[in-house]
N, CA, C and O atoms as a GROMACS GRO file, in nm:
protein
  576
    1MET      N    1   0.088  -0.124  -0.005
    1MET     CA    2   0.006   0.003  -0.008
    1MET      C    3   0.082   0.124  -0.012
    1MET      O    4   0.195   0.119   0.036
    2VAL      N    5   0.042   0.226  -0.058
    2VAL     CA    6   0.100   0.349  -0.062
    2VAL      C    7   0.012   0.471  -0.034
    2VAL      O    8  -0.109   0.458  -0.057
    3TRP      N    9   0.054   0.577   0.008
    3TRP     CA   10  -0.025   0.698   0.028
    3TRP      C   11  -0.027   0.763  -0.107
    3TRP      O   12   0.076   0.771  -0.174
    4GLU      N   13  -0.141   0.808  -0.148
    4GLU     CA   14  -0.166   0.885  -0.253
    4GLU      C   15  -0.193   1.020  -0.226
    4GLU      O   16  -0.275   1.028  -0.134
    5GLU      N   17  -0.154   1.139  -0.273
    5GLU     CA   18  -0.166   1.258  -0.235
    5GLU      C   19  -0.249   1.338  -0.347
    5GLU      O   20  -0.217   1.330  -0.466
    6ARG      N   21  -0.348   1.407  -0.306
    6ARG     CA   22  -0.420   1.483  -0.395
    6ARG      C   23  -0.443   1.635  -0.341
    6ARG      O   24  -0.459   1.659  -0.221
    7GLN      N   25  -0.444   1.717  -0.425
    7GLN     CA   26  -0.462   1.868  -0.382
    7GLN      C   27  -0.603   1.904  -0.427
    7GLN      O   28  -0.634   1.898  -0.546
    8LEU      N   29  -0.685   1.939  -0.336
    8LEU     CA   30  -0.815   1.980  -0.369
    8LEU      C   31  -0.832   2.134  -0.334
    8LEU      O   32  -0.791   2.182  -0.229
    9TYR      N   33  -0.903   2.213  -0.442
    9TYR     CA   34  -0.913   2.350  -0.418
    9TYR      C   35  -1.068   2.380  -0.394
    9TYR      O   36  -1.159   2.331  -0.461
   10ASP      N   37  -1.080   2.465  -0.291
   10ASP     CA   38  -1.226   2.508  -0.252
   10ASP      C   39  -1.243   2.651  -0.295
   10ASP      O   40  -1.194   2.743  -0.230
   11SER      N   41  -1.317   2.671  -0.414
   11SER     CA   42  -1.329   2.797  -0.470
   11SER      C   43  -1.402   2.892  -0.385
   11SER      O   44  -1.387   3.013  -0.401
   12ASN      N   45  -1.477   2.843  -0.297
   12ASN     CA   46  -1.569   2.931  -0.203
   12ASN      C   47  -1.482   2.992  -0.107
   12ASN      O   48  -1.507   3.105  -0.067
   13ARG      N   49  -1.378   2.923  -0.063
   13ARG     CA   50  -1.276   2.986   0.044
   13ARG      C   51  -1.135   3.027  -0.006
   13ARG      O   52  -1.047   3.074   0.066
   14SER      N   53  -1.124   3.002  -0.145
   14SER     CA   54  -1.005   3.047  -0.215
   14SER      C   55  -0.870   2.966  -0.142
   14SER      O   56  -0.760   3.019  -0.132
   15THR      N   57  -0.902   2.833  -0.095
   15THR     CA   58  -0.786   2.772  -0.036
   15THR      C   59  -0.776   2.635  -0.087
   15THR      O   60  -0.876   2.582  -0.136
   16SER      N   61  -0.674   2.578  -0.079
   16SER     CA   62  -0.648   2.436  -0.117
   16SER      C   63  -0.612   2.349  -0.006
   16SER      O   64  -0.560   2.396   0.096
   17VAL      N   65  -0.640   2.207  -0.020
   17VAL     CA   66  -0.635   2.126   0.093
   17VAL      C   67  -0.562   2.000   0.033
   17VAL      O   68  -0.597   1.958  -0.078
   18LYS      N   69  -0.465   1.943   0.101
   18LYS     CA   70  -0.403   1.834   0.066
   18LYS      C   71  -0.468   1.709   0.133
   18LYS      O   72  -0.472   1.700   0.256
   19ILE      N   73  -0.524   1.606   0.044
   19ILE     CA   74  -0.586   1.487   0.100
   19ILE      C   75  -0.502   1.371   0.074
   19ILE      O   76  -0.451   1.356  -0.037
   20PHE      N   77  -0.485   1.293   0.163
   20PHE     CA   78  -0.411   1.182   0.165
   20PHE      C   79  -0.496   1.046   0.170
   20PHE      O   80  -0.582   1.031   0.257
   21LYS      N   81  -0.468   0.952   0.078
   21LYS     CA   82  -0.552   0.849   0.070
   21LYS      C   83  -0.456   0.732   0.060
   21LYS      O   84  -0.354   0.738  -0.010
   22LEU      N   85  -0.493   0.616   0.136
   22LEU     CA   86  -0.427   0.490   0.123
   22LEU      C   87  -0.464   0.431   0.005
   22LEU      O   88  -0.582   0.416  -0.022
   23LYS      N   89  -0.366   0.393  -0.074
   23LYS     CA   90  -0.404   0.324  -0.208
   23LYS      C   91  -0.334   0.189  -0.209
   23LYS      O   92  -0.212   0.178  -0.198
   24LYS      N   93  -0.426   0.077  -0.224
   24LYS     CA   94  -0.365  -0.049  -0.237
   24LYS      C   95  -0.306  -0.081  -0.367
   24LYS      O   96  -0.361  -0.050  -0.472
   25MET      N   97  -0.194  -0.143  -0.360
   25MET     CA   98  -0.112  -0.190  -0.480
   25MET      C   99  -0.148  -0.328  -0.519
   25MET      O  100  -0.164  -0.413  -0.431
   26ASN      N  101  -0.165  -0.361  -0.657
   26ASN     CA  102  -0.195  -0.493  -0.693
   26ASN      C  103  -0.062  -0.568  -0.701
   26ASN      O  104   0.027  -0.540  -0.780
   27LYS      N  105  -0.058  -0.665  -0.613
   27LYS     CA  106   0.062  -0.755  -0.613
   27LYS      C  107   0.029  -0.884  -0.664
   27LYS      O  108  -0.048  -0.958  -0.604
   28LYS      N  109   0.088  -0.917  -0.786
   28LYS     CA  110   0.058  -1.038  -0.844
   28LYS      C  111   0.113  -1.154  -0.762
   28LYS      O  112   0.233  -1.159  -0.734
   29THR      N  113   0.022  -1.252  -0.720
   29THR     CA  114   0.048  -1.346  -0.642
   29THR      C  115   0.045  -1.482  -0.695
   29THR      O  116  -0.056  -1.515  -0.757
   30LEU      N  117   0.138  -1.563  -0.681
   30LEU     CA  118   0.132  -1.704  -0.718
   30LEU      C  119   0.096  -1.790  -0.592
   30LEU      O  120   0.174  -1.799  -0.497
   31VAL      N  121  -0.016  -1.848  -0.595
   31VAL     CA  122  -0.057  -1.936  -0.479
   31VAL      C  123  -0.017  -2.090  -0.520
   31VAL      O  124  -0.077  -2.152  -0.608
   32LEU      N  125   0.083  -2.136  -0.452
   32LEU     CA  126   0.136  -2.265  -0.472
   32LEU      C  127   0.067  -2.367  -0.383
   32LEU      O  128   0.083  -2.361  -0.261
   33GLY      N  129  -0.005  -2.454  -0.434
   33GLY     CA  130  -0.068  -2.550  -0.350
   33GLY      C  131  -0.222  -2.507  -0.356
   33GLY      O  132  -0.287  -2.516  -0.252
   34ALA      N  133  -0.275  -2.467  -0.452
   34ALA     CA  134  -0.413  -2.406  -0.455
   34ALA      C  135  -0.501  -2.541  -0.474
   34ALA      O  136  -0.463  -2.645  -0.527
   35SER      N  137  -0.630  -2.515  -0.417
   35SER     CA  138  -0.731  -2.628  -0.398
   35SER      C  139  -0.865  -2.554  -0.427
   35SER      O  140  -0.890  -2.437  -0.399
   36THR      N  141  -0.952  -2.648  -0.491
   36THR     CA  142  -1.085  -2.613  -0.518
   36THR      C  143  -1.180  -2.638  -0.394
   36THR      O  144  -1.301  -2.619  -0.400
   37ASN      N  145  -1.117  -2.683  -0.282
   37ASN     CA  146  -1.177  -2.730  -0.169
   37ASN      C  147  -1.200  -2.595  -0.086
   37ASN      O  148  -1.102  -2.534  -0.043
   38PRO      N  149  -1.333  -2.547  -0.062
   38PRO     CA  150  -1.352  -2.436   0.009
   38PRO      C  151  -1.301  -2.440   0.150
   38PRO      O  152  -1.276  -2.333   0.207
   39GLU      N  153  -1.285  -2.552   0.210
   39GLU     CA  154  -1.219  -2.567   0.347
   39GLU      C  155  -1.075  -2.557   0.352
   39GLU      O  156  -1.011  -2.560   0.457
   40ARG      N  157  -1.024  -2.543   0.239
   40ARG     CA  158  -0.859  -2.528   0.243
   40ARG      C  159  -0.827  -2.367   0.248
   40ARG      O  160  -0.891  -2.276   0.195
   41TYR      N  161  -0.720  -2.361   0.319
   41TYR     CA  162  -0.686  -2.208   0.338
   41TYR      C  163  -0.632  -2.155   0.195
   41TYR      O  164  -0.650  -2.037   0.165
   42SER      N  165  -0.570  -2.241   0.113
   42SER     CA  166  -0.528  -2.182  -0.014
   42SER      C  167  -0.654  -2.138  -0.099
   42SER      O  168  -0.643  -2.054  -0.188
   43TYR      N  169  -0.770  -2.194  -0.070
   43TYR     CA  170  -0.874  -2.171  -0.159
   43TYR      C  171  -0.945  -2.020  -0.090
   43TYR      O  172  -1.005  -1.935  -0.156
   44LEU      N  173  -0.926  -2.017   0.025
   44LEU     CA  174  -0.968  -1.882   0.105
   44LEU      C  175  -0.877  -1.768   0.071
   44LEU      O  176  -0.917  -1.653   0.058
   45ALA      N  177  -0.746  -1.809   0.057
   45ALA     CA  178  -0.638  -1.699   0.024
   45ALA      C  179  -0.666  -1.656  -0.122
   45ALA      O  180  -0.659  -1.536  -0.148
   46VAL      N  181  -0.693  -1.731  -0.207
   46VAL     CA  182  -0.728  -1.688  -0.350
   46VAL      C  183  -0.838  -1.598  -0.348
   46VAL      O  184  -0.835  -1.491  -0.410
   47ASN      N  185  -0.940  -1.637  -0.278
   47ASN     CA  186  -1.076  -1.547  -0.262
   47ASN      C  187  -1.032  -1.414  -0.208
   47ASN      O  188  -1.068  -1.307  -0.258
   48LYS      N  189  -0.958  -1.425  -0.110
   48LYS     CA  190  -0.927  -1.290  -0.016
   48LYS      C  191  -0.828  -1.209  -0.109
   48LYS      O  192  -0.838  -1.087  -0.115
   49LEU      N  193  -0.746  -1.268  -0.171
   49LEU     CA  194  -0.644  -1.182  -0.263
   49LEU      C  195  -0.739  -1.117  -0.376
   49LEU      O  196  -0.730  -0.998  -0.405
   50LEU      N  197  -0.827  -1.200  -0.432
   50LEU     CA  198  -0.902  -1.123  -0.540
   50LEU      C  199  -0.983  -1.020  -0.477
   50LEU      O  200  -0.984  -0.908  -0.526
   51ALA      N  201  -1.056  -1.048  -0.366
   51ALA     CA  202  -1.126  -0.938  -0.294
   51ALA      C  203  -1.053  -0.812  -0.259
   51ALA      O  204  -1.114  -0.706  -0.247
   52ASN      N  205  -0.929  -0.820  -0.244
   52ASN     CA  206  -0.833  -0.718  -0.204
   52ASN      C  207  -0.766  -0.646  -0.339
   52ASN      O  208  -0.680  -0.558  -0.331
   53GLY      N  209  -0.813  -0.692  -0.450
   53GLY     CA  210  -0.752  -0.640  -0.580
   53GLY      C  211  -0.638  -0.694  -0.632
   53GLY      O  212  -0.585  -0.638  -0.728
   54HIS      N  213  -0.585  -0.802  -0.582
   54HIS     CA  214  -0.453  -0.854  -0.634
   54HIS      C  215  -0.497  -0.958  -0.738
   54HIS      O  216  -0.598  -1.027  -0.727
   55SER      N  217  -0.406  -0.961  -0.846
   55SER     CA  218  -0.416  -1.065  -0.956
   55SER      C  219  -0.342  -1.196  -0.899
   55SER      O  220  -0.238  -1.190  -0.832
   56VAL      N  221  -0.398  -1.298  -0.929
   56VAL     CA  222  -0.382  -1.426  -0.876
   56VAL      C  223  -0.338  -1.532  -0.984
   56VAL      O  224  -0.403  -1.533  -1.088
   57LEU      N  225  -0.238  -1.618  -0.972
   57LEU     CA  226  -0.213  -1.737  -1.046
   57LEU      C  227  -0.218  -1.845  -0.950
   57LEU      O  228  -0.174  -1.826  -0.837
   58ALA      N  229  -0.266  -1.955  -0.984
   58ALA     CA  230  -0.287  -2.066  -0.889
   58ALA      C  231  -0.232  -2.191  -0.955
   58ALA      O  232  -0.267  -2.229  -1.067
   59VAL      N  233  -0.142  -2.253  -0.878
   59VAL     CA  234  -0.096  -2.404  -0.908
   59VAL      C  235  -0.131  -2.502  -0.806
   59VAL      O  236  -0.104  -2.481  -0.688
   60GLY      N  237  -0.194  -2.615  -0.847
   60GLY     CA  238  -0.224  -2.711  -0.750
   60GLY      C  239  -0.210  -2.850  -0.808
   60GLY      O  240  -0.175  -2.863  -0.926
   61ASN      N  241  -0.237  -2.959  -0.730
   61ASN     CA  242  -0.216  -3.090  -0.793
   61ASN      C  243  -0.341  -3.143  -0.866
   61ASN      O  244  -0.340  -3.256  -0.915
   62LYS      N  245  -0.455  -3.058  -0.875
   62LYS     CA  246  -0.564  -3.099  -0.956
   62LYS      C  247  -0.609  -2.956  -1.025
   62LYS      O  248  -0.607  -2.850  -0.964
   63THR      N  249  -0.646  -2.970  -1.144
   63THR     CA  250  -0.699  -2.853  -1.218
   63THR      C  251  -0.845  -2.829  -1.164
   63THR      O  252  -0.917  -2.914  -1.111
   64GLY      N  253  -0.877  -2.696  -1.188
   64GLY     CA  254  -1.008  -2.648  -1.141
   64GLY      C  255  -1.004  -2.503  -1.144
   64GLY      O  256  -0.910  -2.443  -1.198
   65THR      N  257  -1.109  -2.440  -1.084
   65THR     CA  258  -1.129  -2.302  -1.094
   65THR      C  259  -1.173  -2.243  -0.962
   65THR      O  260  -1.268  -2.295  -0.904
   66ILE      N  261  -1.107  -2.130  -0.907
   66ILE     CA  262  -1.160  -2.056  -0.803
   66ILE      C  263  -1.209  -1.929  -0.849
   66ILE      O  264  -1.128  -1.847  -0.894
   67GLN      N  265  -1.340  -1.902  -0.843
   67GLN     CA  266  -1.388  -1.778  -0.906
   67GLN      C  267  -1.347  -1.781  -1.051
   67GLN      O  268  -1.389  -1.873  -1.122
   68THR      N  269  -1.266  -1.685  -1.102
   68THR     CA  270  -1.227  -1.687  -1.224
   68THR      C  271  -1.088  -1.728  -1.253
   68THR      O  272  -1.038  -1.710  -1.365
   69VAL      N  273  -1.024  -1.782  -1.153
   69VAL     CA  274  -0.877  -1.825  -1.158
   69VAL      C  275  -0.862  -1.958  -1.182
   69VAL      O  276  -0.902  -2.035  -1.095
   70PRO      N  277  -0.812  -2.006  -1.289
   70PRO     CA  278  -0.793  -2.132  -1.314
   70PRO      C  279  -0.671  -2.199  -1.236
   70PRO      O  280  -0.567  -2.136  -1.220
   71ILE      N  281  -0.685  -2.314  -1.195
   71ILE     CA  282  -0.564  -2.386  -1.111
   71ILE      C  283  -0.494  -2.471  -1.220
   71ILE      O  284  -0.554  -2.553  -1.289
   72HIS      N  285  -0.371  -2.444  -1.228
   72HIS     CA  286  -0.279  -2.524  -1.331
   72HIS      C  287  -0.212  -2.631  -1.247
   72HIS      O  288  -0.192  -2.620  -1.126
   73LYS      N  289  -0.182  -2.732  -1.317
   73LYS     CA  290  -0.109  -2.852  -1.255
   73LYS      C  291   0.032  -2.835  -1.283
   73LYS      O  292   0.114  -2.904  -1.222
   74GLU      N  293   0.070  -2.744  -1.373
   74GLU     CA  294   0.213  -2.715  -1.393
   74GLU      C  295   0.231  -2.564  -1.361
   74GLU      O  296   0.137  -2.485  -1.370
   75MET      N  297   0.351  -2.530  -1.325
   75MET     CA  298   0.395  -2.395  -1.308
   75MET      C  299   0.375  -2.322  -1.423
   75MET      O  300   0.394  -2.372  -1.534
   76VAL      N  301   0.334  -2.192  -1.407
   76VAL     CA  302   0.302  -2.095  -1.507
   76VAL      C  303   0.426  -2.006  -1.519
   76VAL      O  304   0.483  -1.952  -1.423
   77ALA      N  305   0.462  -1.996  -1.648
   77ALA     CA  306   0.577  -1.912  -1.672
   77ALA      C  307   0.534  -1.761  -1.673
   77ALA      O  308   0.463  -1.717  -1.764
   78ASP      N  309   0.573  -1.693  -1.584
   78ASP     CA  310   0.550  -1.543  -1.557
   78ASP      C  311   0.664  -1.479  -1.492
   78ASP      O  312   0.720  -1.537  -1.398
   79THR      N  313   0.706  -1.361  -1.534
   79THR     CA  314   0.802  -1.296  -1.501
   79THR      C  315   0.764  -1.176  -1.415
   79THR      O  316   0.850  -1.098  -1.376
   80ASP      N  317   0.633  -1.163  -1.387
   80ASP     CA  318   0.594  -1.052  -1.316
   80ASP      C  319   0.527  -1.074  -1.170
   80ASP      O  320   0.438  -1.002  -1.124
   81ILE      N  321   0.583  -1.184  -1.104
   81ILE     CA  322   0.525  -1.231  -0.992
   81ILE      C  323   0.574  -1.136  -0.873
   81ILE      O  324   0.694  -1.108  -0.873
   82ASP      N  325   0.501  -1.090  -0.781
   82ASP     CA  326   0.554  -1.016  -0.676
   82ASP      C  327   0.573  -1.085  -0.561
   82ASP      O  328   0.672  -1.066  -0.491
   83THR      N  329   0.473  -1.176  -0.530
   83THR     CA  330   0.467  -1.267  -0.406
   83THR      C  331   0.427  -1.404  -0.450
   83THR      O  332   0.337  -1.428  -0.531
   84VAL      N  333   0.510  -1.503  -0.383
   84VAL     CA  334   0.479  -1.654  -0.390
   84VAL      C  335   0.434  -1.679  -0.257
   84VAL      O  336   0.505  -1.653  -0.160
   85THR      N  337   0.300  -1.735  -0.243
   85THR     CA  338   0.253  -1.784  -0.106
   85THR      C  339   0.236  -1.925  -0.116
   85THR      O  340   0.168  -1.974  -0.207
   86LEU      N  341   0.295  -2.000  -0.021
   86LEU     CA  342   0.317  -2.144  -0.020
   86LEU      C  343   0.200  -2.202   0.058
   86LEU      O  344   0.160  -2.146   0.160
   87TYR      N  345   0.141  -2.321   0.009
   87TYR     CA  346   0.047  -2.392   0.078
   87TYR      C  347   0.081  -2.531   0.067
   87TYR      O  348  -0.010  -2.614   0.071
   88LEU      N  349   0.211  -2.570   0.052
   88LEU     CA  350   0.271  -2.701   0.033
   88LEU      C  351   0.370  -2.723   0.156
   88LEU      O  352   0.442  -2.635   0.202
   89ASN      N  353   0.363  -2.841   0.199
   89ASN     CA  354   0.459  -2.880   0.297
   89ASN      C  355   0.608  -2.874   0.252
   89ASN      O  356   0.627  -2.869   0.131
   90PRO      N  357   0.696  -2.874   0.318
   90PRO     CA  358   0.849  -2.858   0.273
   90PRO      C  359   0.886  -2.967   0.177
   90PRO      O  360   0.959  -2.938   0.082
   91ASN      N  361   0.839  -3.101   0.195
   91ASN     CA  362   0.875  -3.193   0.108
   91ASN      C  363   0.819  -3.193  -0.024
   91ASN      O  364   0.876  -3.254  -0.115
   92ASN      N  365   0.694  -3.119  -0.046
   92ASN     CA  366   0.633  -3.101  -0.161
   92ASN      C  367   0.683  -2.981  -0.232
   92ASN      O  368   0.664  -2.966  -0.353
   93GLN      N  369   0.752  -2.887  -0.153
   93GLN     CA  370   0.799  -2.767  -0.197
   93GLN      C  371   0.923  -2.796  -0.298
   93GLN      O  372   0.944  -2.722  -0.394
   94ARG      N  373   1.008  -2.918  -0.267
   94ARG     CA  374   1.136  -2.924  -0.325
   94ARG      C  375   1.136  -2.926  -0.479
   94ARG      O  376   1.232  -2.877  -0.539
   95PRO      N  377   1.035  -2.980  -0.544
   95PRO     CA  378   1.035  -2.987  -0.689
   95PRO      C  379   1.020  -2.857  -0.754
   95PRO      O  380   1.052  -2.843  -0.871
   96TYR      N  381   0.971  -2.756  -0.680
   96TYR     CA  382   0.952  -2.623  -0.724
   96TYR      C  383   1.056  -2.537  -0.680
   96TYR      O  384   1.041  -2.420  -0.713
   97TYR      N  385   1.149  -2.561  -0.620
   97TYR     CA  386   1.262  -2.472  -0.589
   97TYR      C  387   1.317  -2.398  -0.695
   97TYR      O  388   1.317  -2.276  -0.679
   98ASP      N  389   1.366  -2.444  -0.804
   98ASP     CA  390   1.425  -2.384  -0.918
   98ASP      C  391   1.324  -2.296  -0.970
   98ASP      O  392   1.357  -2.179  -0.987
   99THR      N  393   1.203  -2.335  -1.001
   99THR     CA  394   1.097  -2.244  -1.071
   99THR      C  395   1.073  -2.121  -0.976
   99THR      O  396   1.077  -2.003  -1.013
  100ILE      N  397   1.050  -2.160  -0.856
  100ILE     CA  398   1.027  -2.029  -0.748
  100ILE      C  399   1.136  -1.943  -0.772
  100ILE      O  400   1.117  -1.830  -0.817
  101LEU      N  401   1.254  -1.987  -0.746
  101LEU     CA  402   1.362  -1.887  -0.749
  101LEU      C  403   1.394  -1.826  -0.882
  101LEU      O  404   1.449  -1.716  -0.887
  102ALA      N  405   1.360  -1.894  -0.994
  102ALA     CA  406   1.365  -1.821  -1.122
  102ALA      C  407   1.243  -1.711  -1.158
  102ALA      O  408   1.250  -1.634  -1.254
  103LEU      N  409   1.154  -1.717  -1.083
  103LEU     CA  410   1.051  -1.624  -1.085
  103LEU      C  411   1.095  -1.495  -1.034
  103LEU      O  412   1.043  -1.387  -1.063
  104ASN      N  413   1.194  -1.514  -0.954
  104ASN     CA  414   1.257  -1.391  -0.880
  104ASN      C  415   1.150  -1.300  -0.819
  104ASN      O  416   1.148  -1.181  -0.853
  105PRO      N  417   1.061  -1.350  -0.730
  105PRO     CA  418   0.950  -1.265  -0.669
  105PRO      C  419   1.010  -1.175  -0.571
  105PRO      O  420   1.122  -1.201  -0.527
  106GLN      N  421   0.944  -1.068  -0.531
  106GLN     CA  422   0.986  -0.972  -0.421
  106GLN      C  423   0.994  -1.048  -0.285
  106GLN      O  424   1.078  -1.016  -0.200
  107ARG      N  425   0.904  -1.152  -0.268
  107ARG     CA  426   0.886  -1.216  -0.143
  107ARG      C  427   0.834  -1.344  -0.161
  107ARG      O  428   0.777  -1.372  -0.266
  108ILE      N  429   0.848  -1.436  -0.059
  108ILE     CA  430   0.794  -1.552  -0.042
  108ILE      C  431   0.732  -1.568   0.084
  108ILE      O  432   0.798  -1.548   0.187
  109VAL      N  433   0.590  -1.608   0.089
  109VAL     CA  434   0.520  -1.612   0.214
  109VAL      C  435   0.507  -1.765   0.256
  109VAL      O  436   0.443  -1.845   0.187
  110PHE      N  437   0.572  -1.799   0.371
  110PHE     CA  438   0.555  -1.938   0.413
  110PHE      C  439   0.447  -1.942   0.518
  110PHE      O  440   0.468  -1.916   0.636
  111ASN      N  441   0.337  -1.973   0.471
  111ASN     CA  442   0.197  -2.002   0.568
  111ASN      C  443   0.235  -2.112   0.666
  111ASN      O  444   0.325  -2.195   0.649
  112PRO      N  445   0.150  -2.099   0.777
  112PRO     CA  446   0.180  -2.199   0.893
  112PRO      C  447   0.176  -2.343   0.821
  112PRO      O  448   0.093  -2.375   0.736
  113GLY      N  449   0.285  -2.426   0.872
  113GLY     CA  450   0.308  -2.551   0.822
  113GLY      C  451   0.388  -2.569   0.693
  113GLY      O  452   0.417  -2.680   0.648
  114THR      N  453   0.420  -2.459   0.640
  114THR     CA  454   0.507  -2.450   0.511
  114THR      C  455   0.651  -2.415   0.542
  114THR      O  456   0.736  -2.421   0.454
  115GLU      N  457   0.682  -2.378   0.672
  115GLU     CA  458   0.820  -2.327   0.692
  115GLU      C  459   0.914  -2.429   0.643
  115GLU      O  460   0.902  -2.551   0.655
  116ASN      N  461   1.020  -2.358   0.580
  116ASN     CA  462   1.120  -2.444   0.527
  116ASN      C  463   1.251  -2.372   0.525
  116ASN      O  464   1.270  -2.288   0.437
  117PRO      N  465   1.345  -2.400   0.618
  117PRO     CA  466   1.465  -2.330   0.623
  117PRO      C  467   1.556  -2.325   0.504
  117PRO      O  468   1.618  -2.225   0.467
  118GLU      N  469   1.557  -2.450   0.443
  118GLU     CA  470   1.635  -2.470   0.311
  118GLU      C  471   1.599  -2.371   0.217
  118GLU      O  472   1.684  -2.295   0.170
  119LEU      N  473   1.463  -2.364   0.180
  119LEU     CA  474   1.410  -2.278   0.075
  119LEU      C  475   1.446  -2.144   0.118
  119LEU      O  476   1.509  -2.071   0.042
  120GLU      N  477   1.409  -2.105   0.236
  120GLU     CA  478   1.435  -1.961   0.279
  120GLU      C  479   1.568  -1.908   0.265
  120GLU      O  480   1.591  -1.795   0.222
  121THR      N  481   1.663  -1.999   0.303
  121THR     CA  482   1.808  -1.961   0.276
  121THR      C  483   1.844  -1.949   0.120
  121THR      O  484   1.918  -1.860   0.078
  122LEU      N  485   1.789  -2.037   0.046
  122LEU     CA  486   1.808  -2.026  -0.101
  122LEU      C  487   1.756  -1.875  -0.155
  122LEU      O  488   1.824  -1.800  -0.224
  123ALA      N  489   1.636  -1.851  -0.114
  123ALA     CA  490   1.567  -1.734  -0.149
  123ALA      C  491   1.649  -1.608  -0.101
  123ALA      O  492   1.688  -1.519  -0.177
  124GLN      N  493   1.669  -1.613   0.023
  124GLN     CA  494   1.753  -1.502   0.077
  124GLN      C  495   1.872  -1.483   0.004
  124GLN      O  496   1.895  -1.366  -0.029
  125GLN      N  497   1.964  -1.579  -0.034
  125GLN     CA  498   2.084  -1.559  -0.097
  125GLN      C  499   2.055  -1.507  -0.242
  125GLN      O  500   2.148  -1.474  -0.314
  126LYS      N  501   1.938  -1.502  -0.279
  126LYS     CA  502   1.906  -1.430  -0.415
  126LYS      C  503   1.833  -1.289  -0.403
  126LYS      O  504   1.783  -1.226  -0.496
  127GLY      N  505   1.840  -1.253  -0.262
  127GLY     CA  506   1.762  -1.122  -0.230
  127GLY      C  507   1.617  -1.120  -0.231
  127GLY      O  508   1.547  -1.019  -0.240
  128ILE      N  509   1.576  -1.241  -0.222
  128ILE     CA  510   1.419  -1.248  -0.210
  128ILE      C  511   1.390  -1.232  -0.049
  128ILE      O  512   1.460  -1.287   0.036
  129GLU      N  513   1.282  -1.153  -0.022
  129GLU     CA  514   1.236  -1.161   0.119
  129GLU      C  515   1.155  -1.277   0.142
  129GLU      O  516   1.071  -1.316   0.061
  130THR      N  517   1.180  -1.334   0.254
  130THR     CA  518   1.112  -1.445   0.304
  130THR      C  519   1.030  -1.415   0.433
  130THR      O  520   1.084  -1.360   0.529
  131ILE      N  521   0.900  -1.453   0.434
  131ILE     CA  522   0.816  -1.413   0.562
  131ILE      C  523   0.743  -1.539   0.609
  131ILE      O  524   0.666  -1.601   0.536
  132GLU      N  525   0.769  -1.570   0.720
  132GLU     CA  526   0.678  -1.683   0.805
  132GLU      C  527   0.566  -1.623   0.850
  132GLU      O  528   0.577  -1.565   0.958
  133ALA      N  529   0.441  -1.621   0.787
  133ALA     CA  530   0.322  -1.552   0.831
  133ALA      C  531   0.200  -1.629   0.757
  133ALA      O  532   0.214  -1.724   0.680
  134CYS      N  533   0.095  -1.576   0.791
  134CYS     CA  534  -0.035  -1.635   0.727
  134CYS      C  535  -0.087  -1.518   0.629
  134CYS      O  536  -0.113  -1.403   0.665
  135THR      N  537  -0.097  -1.565   0.504
  135THR     CA  538  -0.144  -1.468   0.400
  135THR      C  539  -0.284  -1.410   0.442
  135THR      O  540  -0.310  -1.292   0.419
  136LEU      N  541  -0.366  -1.487   0.500
  136LEU     CA  542  -0.507  -1.441   0.521
  136LEU      C  543  -0.502  -1.340   0.641
  136LEU      O  544  -0.585  -1.250   0.643
  137VAL      N  545  -0.407  -1.351   0.743
  137VAL     CA  546  -0.410  -1.266   0.833
  137VAL      C  547  -0.336  -1.137   0.795
  137VAL      O  548  -0.359  -1.031   0.853
  138MET      N  549  -0.248  -1.150   0.699
  138MET     CA  550  -0.163  -1.033   0.636
  138MET      C  551  -0.266  -0.949   0.572
  138MET      O  552  -0.270  -0.829   0.600
  139LEU      N  553  -0.362  -1.010   0.477
  139LEU     CA  554  -0.456  -0.953   0.419
  139LEU      C  555  -0.570  -0.870   0.502
  139LEU      O  556  -0.616  -0.759   0.474
  140SER      N  557  -0.598  -0.944   0.597
  140SER     CA  558  -0.714  -0.899   0.706
  140SER      C  559  -0.658  -0.770   0.785
  140SER      O  560  -0.737  -0.684   0.826
  141THR      N  561  -0.523  -0.760   0.804
  141THR     CA  562  -0.462  -0.653   0.883
  141THR      C  563  -0.403  -0.548   0.803
  141THR      O  564  -0.345  -0.455   0.860
  142ASN      N  565  -0.414  -0.556   0.656
  142ASN     CA  566  -0.350  -0.469   0.575
  142ASN      C  567  -0.189  -0.453   0.572
  142ASN      O  568  -0.125  -0.351   0.548
  143GLN      N  569  -0.141  -0.577   0.601
  143GLN     CA  570   0.012  -0.591   0.613
  143GLN      C  571   0.055  -0.659   0.477
  143GLN      O  572   0.175  -0.673   0.455
  144TYR      N  573  -0.033  -0.699   0.389
  144TYR     CA  574   0.001  -0.761   0.255
  144TYR      C  575   0.076  -0.680   0.175
  144TYR      O  576   0.110  -0.718   0.063
   0.00000   0.00000   0.00000
């Protein structure tokens, strides 16, 4: 999020006022471990990301759709990913290491249960920020 500044002029008083408004930035997010099961946190995260105005790419072990977002079984080649949010346990992350790091995202969010010191170290060596947090909580508290 960034602050957007505007100058408003009041012609009745011949004065101007600066107005500051919090503007949400669209952070294209790859949800790795996406599921069409409404009880899964990855499903909830895709919906909440969309509701907060973020573009979403989804990869899971089964194809399907969450709202308008298709779930792909293979990694999607995209060079404009801001955030990768993980919903895979560390053993299931291993086949994706090279692809995740090649995307060179700004950050990787390790949701509860996905913490992985090995991948965190590899990402940090490439200058990628790593966060152990819950995407849903981050979105709810405007920390995303």
